[in-house]
C-alpha positions as CSV (number, residue, x, y, z in Angstrom):
1,X,134.3,98.7,100.8
2,X,131.4,98.6,98.6
3,X,128.5,96.5,99.9
4,X,127.3,93.8,97.4
5,X,123.2,93.1,97.5
6,X,121.7,89.9,95.4
7,X,118.0,90.2,95.1
8,X,116.0,87.9,92.9
9,X,112.3,87.1,92.2
10,X,111.3,83.1,92.0
11,X,111.5,82.1,88.6
12,X,107.8,82.2,87.4
13,X,106.0,78.9,86.0
14,X,105.4,79.2,82.3
15,X,102.1,77.3,82.5
16,X,100.4,81.0,81.9
17,X,100.9,84.1,81.2
18,X,102.1,87.0,83.7
19,X,99.3,87.9,86.2
20,X,99.1,90.6,88.9
21,X,100.6,88.1,91.5
22,X,104.0,88.0,89.5
23,X,104.0,91.6,88.8
24,X,103.9,92.6,92.5
25,X,106.5,90.5,93.7
26,X,108.6,91.7,90.7
27,X,107.7,95.4,91.5
28,X,108.7,94.9,95.0
29,X,112.0,93.8,94.1
30,X,112.6,96.0,91.5
31,X,112.0,98.4,93.9
32,X,114.6,97.3,96.4
33,X,117.4,97.0,94.0
34,X,116.8,100.4,92.5
35,X,116.9,101.9,96.4
36,X,120.2,99.5,96.9
37,X,121.7,101.3,93.9
38,X,120.9,104.6,94.7
39,X,123.0,103.8,98.2
40,X,125.8,103.1,96.4
41,X,125.7,99.0,96.5
42,X,127.5,96.6,93.9
43,X,123.9,94.8,93.1
44,X,122.9,92.0,91.0
45,X,119.2,91.5,90.6
46,X,117.6,87.8,88.7
47,X,114.2,87.1,87.6
48,X,113.1,84.3,84.9
49,X,111.2,81.7,84.2
50,X,110.9,78.3,85.3
51,X,110.2,75.9,82.1
52,X,109.8,72.0,83.3
53,X,107.4,69.9,84.9
54,X,104.0,67.9,84.4
55,X,101.8,71.0,84.4
56,X,104.0,72.5,81.9
57,X,103.9,69.4,79.4
58,X,100.5,69.1,79.9
59,X,99.5,72.9,78.9
60,X,101.7,72.6,76.1
61,X,99.8,69.2,75.1
62,X,96.7,70.8,75.6
63,X,97.7,73.9,73.2
64,X,98.8,71.4,70.2
65,X,102.0,72.9,70.8
66,X,105.2,70.8,71.0
67,X,106.4,71.8,74.6
68,X,110.1,73.7,74.0
69,X,107.9,76.2,71.4
70,X,105.2,76.6,74.2
71,X,107.8,77.7,77.0
72,X,109.7,79.5,74.4
73,X,106.2,81.7,73.7
74,X,105.3,82.3,77.2
75,X,109.0,83.2,78.3
76,X,109.1,85.8,76.0
77,X,105.8,87.1,77.3
78,X,107.3,87.6,80.9
79,X,110.4,89.7,79.4
80,X,108.2,92.0,77.2
81,X,106.0,92.2,80.7
82,X,109.0,93.0,82.8
83,X,110.0,95.8,80.2
84,X,106.8,97.6,80.1
85,X,106.8,97.7,84.3
86,X,110.5,98.9,84.0
87,X,111.9,96.1,85.5
88,X,115.8,96.5,85.9
89,X,116.8,93.1,86.2
90,X,120.8,92.2,85.6
91,X,119.8,88.5,84.3
92,X,116.6,86.8,83.2
93,X,117.1,83.0,83.2
94,X,115.5,79.9,81.7
95,X,115.3,77.0,83.1
96,X,115.7,75.2,79.8
97,X,119.0,76.8,79.1
98,X,122.1,75.0,79.1
99,X,123.8,77.1,81.9
100,X,121.4,76.0,84.1
101,X,121.0,72.4,83.2
102,X,124.3,71.6,83.4
103,X,124.7,73.0,86.7
104,X,121.4,71.2,88.1
105,X,123.0,67.8,86.5
106,X,126.2,68.4,88.4
107,X,124.5,69.3,92.0
108,X,122.5,66.0,91.8
109,X,125.6,63.8,91.2
110,X,127.5,65.1,93.7
111,X,124.6,64.7,96.6
112,X,123.9,61.2,95.2
113,X,127.7,60.1,94.9
114,X,127.9,61.4,98.6
115,X,124.6,58.8,100.0
116,X,121.9,61.8,100.1
117,X,120.1,60.5,97.5
118,X,118.4,56.9,97.3
119,X,115.6,55.3,95.5
120,X,112.2,54.2,97.2
121,X,108.6,53.8,96.6
122,X,106.2,55.8,97.6
123,X,102.6,55.9,98.2
124,X,100.8,59.3,98.7
125,X,98.3,62.6,98.3
126,X,99.8,64.2,95.0
127,X,98.9,67.6,93.9
128,X,99.3,68.2,90.4
129,X,98.9,71.7,90.7
130,X,102.1,72.1,93.5
131,X,103.8,69.1,91.6
132,X,104.2,67.5,95.0
133,X,103.0,64.8,97.4
134,X,101.1,66.3,100.1
135,X,101.3,65.4,104.1
136,X,97.8,65.0,105.7
137,X,98.7,68.2,108.1
138,X,99.0,70.3,104.7
139,X,95.3,69.4,103.6
140,X,92.6,71.5,104.6
141,X,88.9,69.5,104.4
142,X,90.9,66.9,102.6
143,X,91.9,69.3,100.0
144,X,95.2,71.4,98.9
145,X,94.6,74.8,100.5
146,X,96.4,76.6,97.5
147,X,94.7,74.9,94.6
148,X,91.4,73.9,96.5
149,X,91.3,70.3,94.8
150,X,91.4,66.7,96.2
151,X,94.9,65.3,95.7
152,X,95.6,61.9,93.3
153,X,96.2,58.8,95.3
154,X,99.6,57.7,93.8
155,X,102.0,55.1,94.2
156,X,105.5,55.3,92.4
157,X,109.1,54.6,92.3
158,X,111.1,57.8,92.9
159,X,114.6,58.9,93.9
160,X,114.5,60.9,97.2
161,X,116.8,63.4,99.0
162,X,117.4,62.8,102.3
163,X,115.8,66.4,103.7
164,X,114.9,65.1,107.3
165,X,118.8,64.7,108.2
166,X,119.0,68.8,107.9
167,X,115.6,69.3,110.2
168,X,117.3,70.5,113.4
169,X,120.1,72.3,111.8
170,X,117.3,74.6,110.0
171,X,115.6,75.0,113.0
172,X,118.3,76.1,114.9
173,X,119.6,78.7,111.7
174,X,116.0,80.1,112.1
175,X,115.8,80.4,115.1
176,X,119.6,81.8,115.5
177,X,119.0,84.5,112.4
178,X,115.9,86.8,113.5
179,X,115.9,88.3,109.9
180,X,116.3,85.1,108.0
181,X,112.6,84.9,107.1
182,X,110.7,88.1,107.1
183,X,107.9,88.7,108.1
184,X,108.5,87.2,111.2
185,X,105.0,85.3,111.2
186,X,106.3,83.2,108.1
187,X,109.4,82.2,110.3
188,X,107.2,81.0,113.1
189,X,104.9,79.1,110.4
190,X,108.1,77.2,109.0
191,X,109.5,76.6,112.6
192,X,106.0,74.8,113.3
193,X,106.6,72.4,110.7
194,X,109.9,71.4,111.5
195,X,108.7,70.5,115.1
196,X,107.9,67.1,113.9
197,X,109.4,64.9,111.2
198,X,109.3,66.5,107.8
199,X,110.5,63.4,106.0
200,X,112.5,63.2,102.7
201,X,111.6,64.8,99.1
202,X,111.0,63.1,96.2
203,X,113.3,64.1,93.7
204,X,112.2,62.3,90.6
205,X,109.1,61.5,88.2
206,X,109.0,58.5,85.9
207,X,109.9,59.8,82.2
208,X,106.8,57.7,81.2
209,X,104.8,60.1,83.3
210,X,106.7,63.1,83.2
211,X,108.7,63.5,79.9
212,X,109.7,67.0,80.0
213,X,112.6,67.6,82.5
214,X,116.2,67.2,83.2
215,X,117.4,63.7,83.2
216,X,119.0,62.2,86.2
217,X,122.9,61.7,85.5
218,X,122.3,58.2,86.6
219,X,119.0,57.0,85.5
220,X,117.7,58.2,82.2
221,X,114.4,56.9,83.3
222,X,113.8,59.3,85.6
223,X,113.8,63.3,85.3
224,X,114.6,65.8,88.2
225,X,111.5,67.1,90.5
226,X,110.5,70.6,89.2
227,X,111.7,72.1,92.5
228,X,114.7,70.5,92.8
229,X,115.7,72.1,89.7
230,X,114.2,75.4,89.8
231,X,115.3,76.2,93.0
232,X,119.2,75.9,91.9
233,X,118.8,78.9,89.5
234,X,119.8,81.2,92.1
235,X,123.0,79.5,92.0
236,X,123.4,78.6,88.1
237,X,122.7,82.3,87.2
238,X,125.8,83.3,88.8
239,X,127.6,80.8,87.7
240,X,128.0,78.1,90.5
241,X,130.1,76.6,91.9
242,X,133.3,78.7,90.4
243,X,131.8,81.6,89.0
244,X,132.9,85.3,89.8
245,X,129.4,86.2,90.3
246,X,128.5,83.4,92.4
247,X,131.6,84.2,94.5
248,X,130.9,88.0,94.6
249,X,127.0,88.3,95.4
250,X,125.9,84.7,96.8
251,X,126.9,85.4,100.7
252,X,124.4,88.6,100.2
253,X,121.2,86.6,98.4
254,X,118.0,87.4,99.3
255,X,114.9,85.8,97.6
256,X,111.4,87.5,97.4
257,X,108.7,85.0,96.9
258,X,104.8,84.6,97.7
259,X,103.6,82.9,100.5
260,X,102.3,80.0,98.4
261,X,106.1,79.0,97.7
262,X,107.3,79.5,101.5
263,X,107.8,75.8,102.4
264,X,109.7,75.2,99.0
265,X,112.0,78.2,99.6
266,X,112.4,77.9,103.8
267,X,112.6,74.4,103.9
268,X,113.6,72.6,100.5
269,X,116.5,75.3,99.2
270,X,118.4,75.7,102.7
271,X,118.5,72.2,102.9
272,X,119.0,71.3,99.6
273,X,122.3,74.1,99.7
274,X,123.7,72.4,102.9
275,X,123.8,69.1,101.3
276,X,125.5,70.3,98.2
277,X,128.1,72.3,100.8
278,X,127.1,75.8,99.5
279,X,126.2,78.7,102.6
280,X,122.7,79.3,102.7
281,X,121.4,82.3,101.4
282,X,121.2,85.6,103.8
283,X,117.3,86.1,103.7
284,X,113.8,85.3,102.5
285,X,110.8,88.0,102.2
286,X,107.7,86.8,102.0
287,X,104.8,88.4,100.7
288,X,101.2,87.9,101.0
289,X,98.3,87.0,98.7
290,X,96.7,89.8,96.4
291,X,92.8,89.7,96.5
292,X,90.3,90.9,93.9
293,X,88.5,94.3,94.8
294,X,85.8,92.2,96.4
295,X,87.9,90.5,99.1
296,X,88.0,87.0,96.9
297,X,90.5,85.3,95.2
298,X,90.7,86.4,91.4
299,X,89.2,84.5,89.2
300,X,87.9,85.1,85.4
301,X,84.5,83.2,86.4
302,X,83.9,85.7,89.2
303,X,85.4,88.7,86.9
304,X,87.4,90.1,89.8
305,X,91.0,89.9,87.9
306,X,93.0,92.9,88.2
307,X,95.3,92.8,85.1
308,X,98.6,94.8,85.9
309,X,99.7,95.7,82.2
310,X,95.9,96.9,81.1
311,X,96.1,99.1,84.4
312,X,99.8,100.1,83.2
313,X,98.7,100.8,79.7
314,X,95.5,103.3,81.2
315,X,97.6,105.0,83.9
316,X,101.2,104.3,83.1
317,X,103.3,101.8,84.4
318,X,105.0,104.1,87.2
319,X,101.3,104.6,88.7
320,X,101.0,100.6,88.7
321,X,104.3,100.5,90.5
322,X,103.5,103.2,92.9
323,X,100.0,102.0,93.8
324,X,101.2,98.4,94.4
325,X,104.2,99.7,96.6
326,X,102.2,101.9,98.6
327,X,98.9,100.4,99.1
328,X,100.2,96.8,99.6
329,X,101.6,96.3,103.4
330,X,104.2,93.5,102.4
331,X,103.4,90.2,103.8
332,X,100.2,90.5,104.4
333,X,97.1,89.4,101.9
334,X,95.3,92.8,100.8
335,X,92.5,93.7,98.3
336,X,93.6,95.7,94.9
337,X,91.2,97.0,92.5
338,X,91.3,99.5,89.7
339,X,89.2,102.2,91.9
340,X,91.8,102.0,94.4
341,X,94.8,102.7,92.0
342,X,92.9,105.5,90.7
343,X,92.4,107.0,94.3
344,X,95.7,106.8,95.4
345,X,97.1,108.0,92.0
346,X,95.0,111.1,92.3
347,X,95.4,111.5,95.7
348,X,99.6,111.4,96.2
349,X,100.4,111.6,92.8
350,X,97.9,114.0,90.7
351,X,96.7,116.3,94.0
352,X,100.2,116.6,96.1
353,X,103.0,115.9,93.8
354,X,102.3,116.8,90.5
355,X,100.0,120.0,91.6
356,X,103.0,121.4,93.5
357,X,105.0,120.8,90.1
358,X,102.9,122.7,88.3
359,X,102.5,125.3,90.6
360,X,106.2,126.1,90.9
361,X,106.9,126.0,87.4
362,X,104.2,128.7,86.6
363,X,105.5,130.6,89.4
364,X,108.5,130.6,88.0
365,X,107.7,131.3,84.2
366,X,105.7,134.3,85.2
367,X,107.8,136.2,87.9
368,X,111.8,135.0,87.7
369,X,111.6,134.4,83.6
370,X,111.8,130.7,84.4
371,X,115.1,130.7,86.6
372,X,115.8,129.4,89.7
373,X,116.3,132.0,91.9
374,X,118.6,132.4,95.1
375,X,117.3,131.8,98.2
376,X,117.5,133.4,102.0
377,X,116.6,130.7,104.5
378,X,114.5,132.2,107.3
379,X,113.0,129.9,110.2
380,X,110.0,128.7,108.0
381,X,112.6,127.6,105.5
382,X,115.1,125.8,108.5
383,X,112.0,124.1,109.6
384,X,111.7,122.3,105.7
385,X,115.4,121.9,105.4
386,X,115.9,120.1,108.5
387,X,112.4,117.7,107.8
388,X,113.5,117.4,104.1
389,X,117.8,116.3,105.4
390,X,116.1,113.8,108.1
391,X,114.2,111.9,105.3
392,X,117.1,109.8,103.8
393,X,117.6,108.0,107.3
394,X,113.8,107.5,108.0
395,X,113.1,106.2,104.5
396,X,116.0,104.2,104.4
397,X,115.1,102.5,107.6
398,X,111.8,101.6,107.0
399,X,113.0,100.3,103.6
400,X,115.1,97.9,105.5
401,X,111.8,96.9,107.8
402,X,110.2,96.1,104.8
403,X,107.6,98.6,105.3
404,X,107.6,100.0,101.9
405,X,104.2,102.1,101.9
406,X,105.6,103.6,105.6
407,X,108.7,104.4,103.4
408,X,106.7,106.3,100.3
409,X,104.2,107.9,102.9
410,X,107.0,109.8,104.7
411,X,108.2,111.2,101.4
412,X,104.7,112.1,100.4
413,X,104.2,113.9,104.1
414,X,107.2,116.1,103.4
415,X,105.5,116.8,99.8
416,X,102.1,117.9,101.6
417,X,104.5,120.1,103.9
418,X,105.9,122.0,100.9
419,X,102.2,122.4,99.4
420,X,101.3,124.1,103.0
421,X,104.4,126.2,102.9
422,X,103.9,127.2,99.4
423,X,100.3,128.1,100.4
424,X,101.1,129.7,103.3
425,X,103.9,131.7,101.8
426,X,101.4,133.2,98.9
427,X,104.7,133.9,96.7
428,X,102.2,135.0,93.8
429,X,101.2,138.1,96.0
430,X,105.2,138.7,97.0
431,X,105.7,139.7,93.1
432,X,103.6,142.6,93.8
433,X,105.0,143.8,97.4
434,X,107.6,146.4,97.5
435,X,109.7,144.2,99.6
436,X,108.8,141.1,98.4
437,X,111.8,140.4,96.1
438,X,113.9,138.2,98.2
439,X,111.1,136.2,99.8
440,X,110.2,135.8,95.8
441,X,113.2,134.1,95.4
442,X,113.6,132.1,98.7
443,X,110.0,130.0,98.6
444,X,110.2,128.6,95.1
445,X,113.8,127.8,95.6
446,X,112.7,126.0,98.8
447,X,109.9,123.8,96.8
448,X,112.4,123.1,93.9
449,X,115.0,122.0,96.5
450,X,112.6,119.9,98.4
451,X,111.1,118.3,95.2
452,X,115.2,117.2,94.0
453,X,115.2,115.3,97.4
454,X,111.7,114.2,97.0
455,X,112.7,112.9,93.2
456,X,115.8,110.9,94.2
457,X,113.7,109.1,97.2
458,X,110.7,108.5,95.0
459,X,112.8,107.1,91.9
460,X,112.6,103.2,93.3
461,X,109.0,103.7,92.8
462,X,108.5,106.3,90.0
463,X,111.5,105.7,87.9
464,X,110.2,107.3,84.7
465,X,107.9,110.1,86.2
466,X,111.0,111.6,88.4
467,X,112.7,112.0,85.5
468,X,110.1,114.1,84.2
469,X,109.9,115.9,87.2
470,X,113.5,116.5,86.8
471,X,113.8,117.9,83.6
472,X,110.6,120.2,84.2
473,X,112.5,121.6,86.8
474,X,116.2,121.6,85.4
475,X,117.3,119.6,88.5
476,X,120.0,116.9,88.4
477,X,120.1,113.6,89.6
478,X,121.8,112.1,92.3
479,X,122.1,109.2,95.0
480,X,120.8,108.8,98.2
481,X,124.1,110.8,99.6
482,X,122.7,113.9,97.5
483,X,119.5,113.6,99.7
484,X,122.1,114.3,102.8
485,X,122.7,118.1,101.4
486,X,120.8,121.1,100.7
487,X,121.2,123.4,98.0
488,X,122.1,121.6,95.0
489,X,119.7,122.6,93.0
490,X,121.1,124.8,90.3
491,X,120.5,128.7,91.3
492,X,120.4,130.5,87.6
493,X,119.2,127.1,85.8
494,X,116.6,128.2,83.6
495,X,113.5,125.6,83.3
496,X,111.7,124.3,79.8
497,X,108.9,126.9,79.0
498,X,107.2,123.7,78.5
499,X,106.6,120.2,80.4
500,X,104.1,117.8,80.1
501,X,101.9,117.3,83.0
502,X,103.6,114.8,85.0
503,X,100.3,113.1,86.5
504,X,97.2,114.2,84.7
505,X,93.8,113.5,86.5
506,X,92.5,110.0,86.2
507,X,88.9,109.2,86.1
508,X,87.7,105.7,87.2
509,X,86.2,104.0,84.5
510,X,82.4,102.9,84.8
511,X,81.9,99.5,86.9
512,X,79.4,97.1,87.4
513,X,80.7,96.2,90.9
514,X,78.3,96.2,93.9
515,X,79.6,99.1,95.8
516,X,78.6,98.7,99.4
517,X,78.6,102.9,100.2
518,X,76.3,102.7,103.3
519,X,78.4,100.5,105.4
520,X,79.2,102.1,109.1
521,X,82.1,104.4,109.0
522,X,82.1,106.5,111.9
523,X,79.0,106.5,114.2
524,X,76.5,104.2,115.2
525,X,74.1,106.5,113.5
526,X,74.7,105.0,110.0
527,X,72.1,102.8,108.9
528,X,71.6,100.2,106.3
529,X,68.8,102.1,104.8
530,X,70.7,104.9,103.7
531,X,71.0,105.4,99.7
532,X,73.5,103.4,97.6
533,X,75.0,106.5,96.4
534,X,75.1,108.9,99.6
535,X,77.8,109.6,101.5
536,X,75.9,111.5,104.5
537,X,76.1,110.0,107.8
538,X,72.9,110.0,109.5
539,X,72.3,111.2,112.9
540,X,72.1,108.7,115.9
541,X,68.7,107.9,116.8
542,X,67.3,109.1,120.4
543,X,68.0,106.9,123.1
544,X,65.3,103.9,123.5
545,X,64.9,103.0,127.0
546,X,63.3,99.7,125.5
547,X,65.5,98.5,123.3
548,X,67.1,95.0,123.0
549,X,69.6,94.6,125.5
550,X,73.0,92.4,124.4
551,X,74.7,89.7,126.8
552,X,78.4,90.2,127.7
553,X,79.1,87.8,125.4
554,X,77.7,89.5,122.7
555,X,79.5,92.5,123.6
556,X,83.0,90.7,123.5
557,X,82.4,89.8,119.9
558,X,83.4,93.5,119.2
559,X,87.0,93.6,118.7
560,X,88.1,97.4,119.4
561,X,91.8,98.2,118.9
562,X,93.7,101.4,119.5
563,X,94.9,102.7,115.9
564,X,97.2,105.3,114.9
565,X,96.2,107.7,111.9
566,X,99.3,107.5,109.4
567,X,97.5,109.9,107.1
568,X,94.2,110.9,106.0
569,X,92.6,112.6,102.8
570,X,89.2,113.5,101.6
571,X,87.3,111.0,99.3
572,X,87.1,112.8,95.8
573,X,83.4,113.7,95.2
574,X,81.9,113.7,98.8
575,X,81.6,116.4,101.0
576,X,81.5,114.3,104.3
577,X,83.8,111.2,103.7
578,X,87.9,110.6,104.9
579,X,89.8,108.2,103.9
580,X,92.3,106.9,107.0
581,X,95.5,105.1,106.7
582,X,95.7,103.5,110.0
583,X,98.4,101.7,111.8
584,X,97.2,98.5,113.8
585,X,100.1,97.0,115.6
586,X,102.0,95.8,112.3
587,X,99.1,96.0,110.2
588,X,98.0,98.6,107.9
589,X,94.2,99.5,107.6
590,X,92.2,101.8,105.3
591,X,88.8,103.1,106.7
592,X,86.8,105.1,105.2
593,X,85.1,107.6,107.7
594,X,82.2,110.1,107.7
595,X,84.0,113.0,109.9
596,X,84.9,115.5,107.1
597,X,82.9,118.2,108.3
598,X,84.4,117.8,111.4
599,X,88.0,117.4,110.8
600,X,90.9,118.7,108.8
601,X,93.0,115.8,106.9
602,X,96.3,117.4,107.9
603,X,95.0,117.3,111.5
604,X,94.6,113.5,112.0
605,X,98.0,112.4,111.1
606,X,99.6,110.6,114.7
607,X,96.3,110.6,116.6
608,X,95.1,107.6,118.5
609,X,91.7,106.6,117.5
610,X,89.6,103.7,118.3
611,X,88.8,101.0,115.7
612,X,86.2,98.0,115.7
613,X,88.7,95.8,114.0
614,X,86.5,92.9,113.0
615,X,83.5,94.7,111.0
616,X,83.1,92.9,107.5
617,X,85.1,95.2,104.9
618,X,82.5,97.3,103.1
619,X,83.1,99.5,99.9
620,X,82.7,103.3,99.9
621,X,83.0,105.4,96.4
622,X,85.2,102.5,95.2
623,X,87.4,102.2,98.5
624,X,87.3,99.1,100.4
625,X,86.9,100.5,104.3
626,X,88.3,97.9,106.7
627,X,86.4,98.7,110.3
628,X,84.7,101.6,111.6
629,X,86.2,104.5,113.6
630,X,84.4,105.4,116.9
631,X,83.0,108.8,117.7
632,X,80.3,110.6,119.8
633,X,77.7,112.5,118.4
634,X,75.6,115.2,120.4
635,X,72.2,116.4,120.0
636,X,73.1,118.8,117.0
637,X,75.0,116.4,115.1
638,X,78.5,117.3,116.2
639,X,80.8,114.4,116.1
640,X,83.9,114.1,118.4
641,X,86.5,111.0,117.8
642,X,87.0,108.4,120.9
643,X,90.6,108.8,121.9
644,X,92.6,107.1,124.6
645,X,93.3,109.6,127.5
646,X,96.8,107.9,127.4
647,X,99.5,107.5,125.0
648,X,98.5,103.8,124.6
649,X,100.6,101.4,121.4
650,X,99.0,100.8,118.5
651,X,97.0,97.8,118.5
652,X,96.2,97.7,121.8
653,X,92.9,96.2,122.8
654,X,89.9,98.0,124.0
655,X,87.9,96.5,126.4
């Protein structure tokens, strides 16, 4: 029986145009739904816009535009944005559509009739940005932590949903369903909230104050609270309660959200569903915040806003998609920026993948008349074949764990293996050797067949570029099942004589960002007085017996952890810097280290090093370095990494 899969993004609030946060969640959801389609699932993917509420009414008023016209315009920009990022949704729902408002009205009446909604007057602190009352526990220094504003004190009559009645049920459901909220840290956060009374939920606003919304069916003087309205989109789009889509897909529903709307989705929504008599959704996947390249919240006034649509126009939408999936560990807060995108694009896509495709094409056109030759596998090829056929299971497991960056890294490690194989076998020399004909067929075929499997596994991240890759090598497409088989590249197929360069080398734009390139990276010899544009690592100073001593308390302020090197690569235009991707427990970090003269990047993957984990991040050559790995240095300036002599787990404390 075919598995059903339903993914949704939040319905994005139309008080402003699409931004990077919207793009990230939507790209991740699209990556997941494309992966499940390749797996043969029967899928449904929903996105859309949330168009009611006080903020939208005020935004339209400030713009001097009638409210419906205002939301029509903003909704259109979201639809256009997702087209530019190749988002393959099955439905785009707007909460002003009658198919949604009718469901909201029906649910309200049902819950009201069964006694789960009542009228009362309430006084409390109200955040206009959140459009809800906040408890004292939610405030930080008297302010809303999401909007950094002091809430208003409001007293008004509202209708309330008896949410408190469902608190114990919800806490038990979360405890008994380990993958209900992921990553697990967010489940623990909700359980902490549920450990105390949560109260009832105000689900209406006086029409005199908020005229833009869905009227309560029993009281025209009140409109529905925007969250009680918007959350119902996940079922209204499926034709709840009797629609065929609802019956088919709702049981597999998994929502993707940002952590700023965790409480509404993890508490409000499940309790609403239970009151409606509907099954709770299957799971909630929660992403972290995206910060600017300087590590601060994006703000026009700070000049650190990263526009995904400008980047897509500059580097391609595939490049933006790949960067967001590869460089942002899902569930964690992350810094992003254009320079980091260019680094990732050049390293993985231009240098590794694109360069391999170009070299293989050149060889085929020069020595086999552009036709894919037959292959006779030898032990070297068998190693590559085994690695290729194991990719499917590894990648699928990592995607299921929401470790998207690691899934893509597995594929790219295989691409690098193909590059090494191509270099080691030197097929361009085989054409001149008397006994080289057989190997001249085997080497390019092995590379092309490997790239066929790579193209399928990368398709959810690079939907357009993998099509170009397959066209340039005369390869068929396929689903995930086709990655379990070797030898599907068609022998004798002729590749086109010309093909566009898949990933032209990207140049980072001139920037006025203050980049700290002299931060400590590998040894105690890195000095603050180094030149800003220097990537050198100065030798350690001679020991001074009279240098200042520190206390044990000073030492324990330094947090050191065992870290596993996932991958390493040279930093462009430097001789001494390597960019390391490290795994520290469940966290991924990027560290720039001045060890390139002493270690080959390919030899570092899998090694365990010691990381100074609480060092202030510093920018080196446009890369934010999140710590420092330790190395010893002798009198001649030779470096040796500090490594544990036993196989300790990544994240273990060093003391």
